[in-house]
C-alpha positions as a Markdown table, in Angstrom:
| # | Residue | x | y | z |
|---|---|---|---|---|
| 1 | Met | 139.2 | 108.9 | 96.0 |
| 2 | Thr | 141.6 | 107.6 | 93.1 |
| 3 | Glu | 141.4 | 109.7 | 90.0 |
| 4 | Thr | 143.5 | 107.8 | 86.3 |
| 5 | Met | 145.9 | 109.5 | 84.9 |
| 6 | Pro | 146.1 | 110.9 | 81.4 |
| 7 | Asp | 148.5 | 109.3 | 79.4 |
| 8 | Arg | 150.0 | 112.3 | 77.8 |
| 9 | Leu | 150.7 | 115.2 | 80.1 |
| 10 | Ser | 152.4 | 118.0 | 80.4 |
| 11 | Val | 153.6 | 121.3 | 82.3 |
| 12 | Asp | 154.6 | 124.0 | 79.5 |
| 13 | Pro | 151.0 | 126.0 | 79.0 |
| 14 | Asp | 151.9 | 126.3 | 75.7 |
| 15 | Ser | 150.7 | 122.6 | 75.2 |
| 16 | Pro | 148.1 | 121.0 | 73.7 |
| 17 | His | 148.5 | 118.5 | 76.7 |
| 18 | His | 149.1 | 121.1 | 79.3 |
| 19 | Asn | 146.5 | 120.6 | 82.1 |
| 20 | Ala | 146.7 | 123.1 | 84.6 |
| 21 | Asp | 144.3 | 121.3 | 87.4 |
| 22 | Leu | 145.7 | 118.0 | 87.3 |
| 23 | Leu | 149.4 | 119.4 | 88.2 |
| 24 | Ala | 147.9 | 121.3 | 90.9 |
| 25 | Lys | 146.9 | 118.2 | 93.0 |
| 26 | Gly | 150.5 | 116.5 | 92.2 |
| 27 | Val | 151.8 | 114.5 | 89.4 |
| 28 | Gly | 154.6 | 112.2 | 89.8 |
| 29 | Ile | 157.5 | 110.2 | 87.3 |
| 30 | Arg | 158.1 | 106.9 | 88.1 |
| 31 | Phe | 160.2 | 106.4 | 85.8 |
| 32 | Asn | 161.9 | 102.8 | 84.9 |
| 33 | Gly | 161.8 | 102.3 | 88.2 |
| 34 | Ala | 163.5 | 105.8 | 89.9 |
| 35 | Glu | 161.7 | 108.7 | 90.6 |
| 36 | Lys | 161.6 | 111.9 | 88.6 |
| 37 | Thr | 161.7 | 115.0 | 89.7 |
| 38 | Asn | 162.5 | 116.7 | 86.7 |
| 39 | Val | 160.0 | 115.3 | 83.5 |
| 40 | Glu | 158.8 | 118.6 | 81.2 |
| 41 | Glu | 156.1 | 116.0 | 79.6 |
| 42 | Tyr | 155.4 | 112.4 | 79.7 |
| 43 | Cys | 153.5 | 109.7 | 76.8 |
| 44 | Val | 152.9 | 106.1 | 78.8 |
| 45 | Ser | 151.2 | 104.1 | 75.7 |
| 46 | Glu | 154.8 | 105.0 | 73.5 |
| 47 | Gly | 156.3 | 104.7 | 76.7 |
| 48 | Trp | 158.6 | 108.2 | 77.1 |
| 49 | Val | 159.9 | 110.7 | 78.9 |
| 50 | Lys | 161.1 | 114.4 | 78.7 |
| 51 | Leu | 163.8 | 115.5 | 81.6 |
| 52 | Thr | 164.9 | 118.9 | 81.3 |
| 53 | Val | 169.3 | 119.2 | 80.8 |
| 54 | Gly | 170.6 | 121.3 | 84.5 |
| 55 | Lys | 169.3 | 124.6 | 83.3 |
| 56 | Ala | 170.2 | 125.7 | 80.5 |
| 57 | Val | 167.5 | 127.2 | 78.4 |
| 58 | Asp | 166.2 | 127.9 | 74.2 |
| 59 | Arg | 166.6 | 131.3 | 73.0 |
| 60 | Arg | 162.6 | 131.1 | 73.8 |
| 61 | Gly | 163.2 | 130.6 | 77.2 |
| 62 | Lys | 162.1 | 127.3 | 77.4 |
| 63 | Ala | 164.1 | 124.2 | 79.2 |
| 64 | Leu | 165.8 | 122.5 | 77.3 |
| 65 | Thr | 164.9 | 118.8 | 76.8 |
| 66 | Met | 165.6 | 115.0 | 76.2 |
| 67 | Lys | 163.6 | 112.5 | 75.2 |
| 68 | Leu | 163.8 | 108.8 | 77.1 |
| 69 | Lys | 162.4 | 106.7 | 76.3 |
| 70 | Gly | 161.4 | 103.5 | 78.7 |
| 71 | Lys | 158.3 | 102.4 | 80.7 |
| 72 | Val | 156.5 | 104.8 | 82.2 |
| 73 | Glu | 154.2 | 105.1 | 85.7 |
| 74 | Pro | 152.7 | 108.6 | 86.7 |
| 75 | Tyr | 151.0 | 108.9 | 90.5 |
| 76 | Met | 149.2 | 111.4 | 91.9 |
| 77 | Arg | 151.6 | 112.5 | 94.8 |
| 78 | Thr | 148.8 | 113.0 | 97.5 |
| 79 | Glu | 148.2 | 109.5 | 97.5 |
| 80 | Ala | 151.7 | 108.4 | 97.6 |
| 81 | Ala | 151.7 | 110.0 | 100.7 |
| 82 | Gln | 148.7 | 108.3 | 102.5 |
| 83 | Gly | 149.7 | 105.4 | 101.8 |
């Protein structure tokens, strides 16, 4: 059973683009052909990802991020393990 991935997804619970059920199933991101494990948020239609920058945090305790543009390919990790 293939589930369609949302155009935009965030791991931040305060974001309107957060989907805890989908994240619990396991979401993987390929950015410009490379597997990324430090993605905080992505948008396929606009072609960007927000990646964490080390272990630095802002004054509210949220990870510092930087936005990179390129080709974003989200997928379900469970499907990749089976195939």
